[in-house]
C-alpha positions as CSV (number, residue, x, y, z in Angstrom):
1,M,-40.4,-61.8,-112.6
2,N,-42.9,-59.0,-111.7
3,E,-42.0,-55.3,-111.4
4,A,-42.1,-55.3,-107.6
5,S,-39.7,-58.3,-107.2
6,E,-37.2,-56.7,-109.6
7,Y,-37.5,-53.4,-107.8
8,I,-36.9,-55.1,-104.4
9,L,-33.9,-57.1,-105.6
10,K,-32.3,-54.1,-107.3
11,N,-32.7,-51.9,-104.2
12,V,-31.6,-54.6,-101.7
13,E,-28.5,-55.2,-103.7
14,K,-27.7,-51.5,-103.6
15,M,-28.3,-51.4,-99.8
16,L,-25.9,-54.3,-99.2
17,K,-23.1,-53.0,-101.4
18,L,-22.5,-50.0,-99.2
19,N,-19.1,-50.4,-97.5
20,K,-19.7,-51.8,-94.0
21,A,-16.6,-54.1,-93.9
22,R,-15.2,-52.7,-90.6
23,K,-18.5,-52.9,-88.8
24,V,-19.2,-56.4,-90.1
25,D,-15.8,-57.5,-88.7
26,E,-16.7,-55.9,-85.3
27,F,-20.2,-57.5,-85.5
28,I,-18.7,-61.0,-86.0
29,K,-16.0,-60.5,-83.3
30,L,-18.6,-59.6,-80.8
31,I,-20.8,-62.5,-81.7
32,L,-17.8,-64.9,-81.3
33,K,-16.8,-63.4,-78.0
34,G,-20.3,-63.2,-76.5
35,N,-21.2,-65.5,-73.7
36,N,-24.9,-65.3,-74.7
37,I,-26.4,-63.7,-77.8
38,F,-29.7,-62.0,-77.3
39,L,-31.9,-60.9,-80.2
40,Y,-34.8,-58.5,-80.2
41,G,-37.2,-56.9,-82.7
42,V,-40.9,-56.2,-83.0
43,G,-43.2,-57.2,-85.9
44,R,-41.5,-58.2,-89.1
45,S,-38.1,-57.0,-87.7
46,G,-38.7,-59.5,-84.9
47,L,-39.3,-62.3,-87.4
48,I,-36.0,-61.5,-89.0
49,A,-34.3,-61.5,-85.6
50,K,-35.8,-64.9,-84.9
51,A,-34.6,-66.3,-88.2
52,F,-31.1,-65.2,-87.3
53,A,-31.5,-66.7,-83.9
54,I,-32.3,-70.0,-85.4
55,R,-29.1,-70.0,-87.5
56,L,-27.0,-69.0,-84.5
57,V,-28.4,-71.9,-82.5
58,Q,-27.6,-74.2,-85.4
59,L,-24.0,-72.8,-85.1
60,G,-24.0,-74.0,-81.5
61,L,-24.2,-70.6,-79.9
62,N,-26.2,-69.7,-76.7
63,V,-29.0,-67.7,-78.1
64,F,-32.1,-66.1,-76.6
65,F,-34.9,-63.9,-77.9
66,I,-35.7,-61.1,-75.5
67,G,-39.3,-61.3,-74.4
68,D,-39.5,-65.1,-74.3
69,T,-40.4,-66.5,-70.9
70,T,-37.2,-68.5,-70.5
71,T,-34.8,-65.7,-71.4
72,P,-32.2,-65.2,-68.7
73,I,-31.0,-61.8,-67.5
74,V,-28.4,-60.0,-69.6
75,S,-24.8,-59.9,-68.3
76,P,-21.7,-57.9,-69.2
77,D,-20.3,-60.7,-71.3
78,D,-23.4,-60.9,-73.5
79,V,-24.2,-59.4,-77.0
80,I,-27.6,-57.9,-77.9
81,V,-28.6,-57.6,-81.5
82,I,-31.6,-55.3,-82.0
83,I,-33.4,-54.9,-85.3
84,S,-35.6,-51.9,-85.9
85,N,-36.2,-50.2,-89.3
86,T,-36.8,-46.7,-87.9
87,G,-34.6,-47.1,-84.8
88,E,-37.4,-45.4,-82.9
89,T,-39.4,-48.3,-81.6
90,M,-39.7,-47.6,-77.9
91,S,-39.3,-51.2,-76.7
92,A,-36.1,-51.6,-78.9
93,I,-34.7,-48.4,-77.5
94,Q,-35.5,-49.4,-73.9
95,T,-33.9,-52.8,-74.5
96,A,-30.7,-51.2,-75.8
97,N,-30.5,-48.8,-72.9
98,I,-31.1,-51.4,-70.3
99,S,-28.7,-53.9,-71.9
100,G,-26.0,-51.1,-72.2
101,R,-26.4,-50.3,-68.5
102,M,-25.9,-54.0,-67.7
103,G,-22.6,-53.8,-69.5
104,A,-23.6,-55.9,-72.5
105,K,-22.5,-54.9,-76.1
106,V,-25.4,-53.7,-78.2
107,I,-25.5,-54.1,-82.0
108,A,-28.3,-52.1,-83.7
109,I,-29.5,-52.9,-87.2
110,T,-31.6,-50.0,-88.5
111,S,-32.2,-47.8,-91.5
112,I,-31.6,-44.6,-89.6
113,K,-28.0,-44.1,-88.5
114,H,-28.9,-41.2,-86.2
115,S,-31.9,-42.8,-84.5
116,K,-32.3,-43.2,-80.8
117,L,-31.5,-46.9,-81.1
118,A,-28.3,-46.1,-83.0
119,H,-27.3,-43.7,-80.2
120,A,-27.8,-46.4,-77.6
121,A,-25.7,-49.0,-79.5
122,N,-22.0,-49.9,-79.5
123,I,-22.2,-50.9,-83.2
124,V,-24.7,-49.6,-85.8
125,I,-25.3,-51.4,-89.1
126,C,-27.3,-49.0,-91.2
127,L,-29.2,-50.5,-94.1
128,H,-30.9,-47.4,-95.6
129,P,-33.0,-47.8,-98.7
130,N,-33.3,-45.0,-101.3
131,D,-36.6,-43.4,-101.2
132,D,-37.8,-42.9,-104.7
133,E,-41.3,-42.4,-106.2
134,N,-41.7,-46.2,-106.7
135,R,-40.8,-47.4,-103.2
136,E,-44.3,-46.9,-101.6
137,R,-46.0,-48.7,-104.5
138,L,-43.5,-51.5,-105.0
139,A,-42.0,-52.1,-101.6
140,P,-44.3,-50.6,-99.0
141,L,-43.4,-49.8,-95.4
142,G,-40.2,-51.6,-94.3
143,T,-40.0,-54.2,-97.1
144,L,-36.6,-53.1,-98.4
145,F,-35.1,-52.9,-94.9
146,E,-36.4,-56.2,-93.8
147,D,-35.4,-58.1,-96.9
148,A,-31.9,-56.5,-96.8
149,T,-31.5,-57.3,-93.1
150,L,-32.4,-61.0,-93.7
151,I,-29.9,-61.3,-96.5
152,F,-27.2,-59.3,-94.5
153,L,-27.6,-61.6,-91.5
154,D,-27.5,-64.8,-93.7
155,G,-24.2,-63.4,-95.0
156,I,-23.0,-63.0,-91.4
157,V,-23.9,-66.7,-90.7
158,S,-21.7,-67.7,-93.7
159,D,-18.8,-65.7,-92.2
160,L,-19.4,-67.2,-88.8
161,M,-19.4,-70.7,-90.3
162,K,-15.9,-70.1,-91.7
163,K,-14.5,-68.6,-88.5
164,M,-16.0,-71.4,-86.4
165,D,-15.1,-74.2,-88.8
166,E,-18.7,-75.2,-89.0
167,N,-20.4,-76.8,-92.0
168,E,-23.9,-77.6,-93.0
169,R,-23.7,-81.2,-91.8
170,I,-22.7,-80.1,-88.3
171,M,-25.4,-77.4,-88.3
172,R,-28.0,-79.9,-89.5
173,S,-27.3,-82.0,-86.4
174,R,-28.4,-79.0,-84.3
175,H,-31.5,-78.4,-86.4
176,A,-34.8,-78.6,-84.5
177,I,-36.8,-81.7,-84.9
178,W,-40.5,-81.1,-84.3
179,V,-42.2,-84.2,-83.0
């Protein structure tokens, strides 16, 4: 394995080991209680949000990506998950503020626990990488945050599967078939 891959794996493991148990439980409870689950992110964070959305659909939940043309309006019984490394992306902050005013519960996943997005959220999952002299060379921009977020959300899917009594066979029956 090359130096960058080892660096990324080591740092993502550190990021995920930070104790977030209470917030993870709250995250899962909100997802299970939500009438609809809305996801949002821009750029690579948006791709991570879409990957999570696919798994939630495969779990049988009502899921929408904010910005898609068929996305309905947010209601008070809904949950919004917004992913933003810096927590300062203007559209993410606006989405959180509008959703909050509508009465929906907002979950922010960010690397900055005191960001504008974090302040607009009901629950904040902070995945903050250490910033050492090798980060810029081996894991530029938001690489550590994005990789940690993808793995974190895949872990959430596993927890949801247990709580919903779902298994891979059932989920596969909801897997998209492209024809």
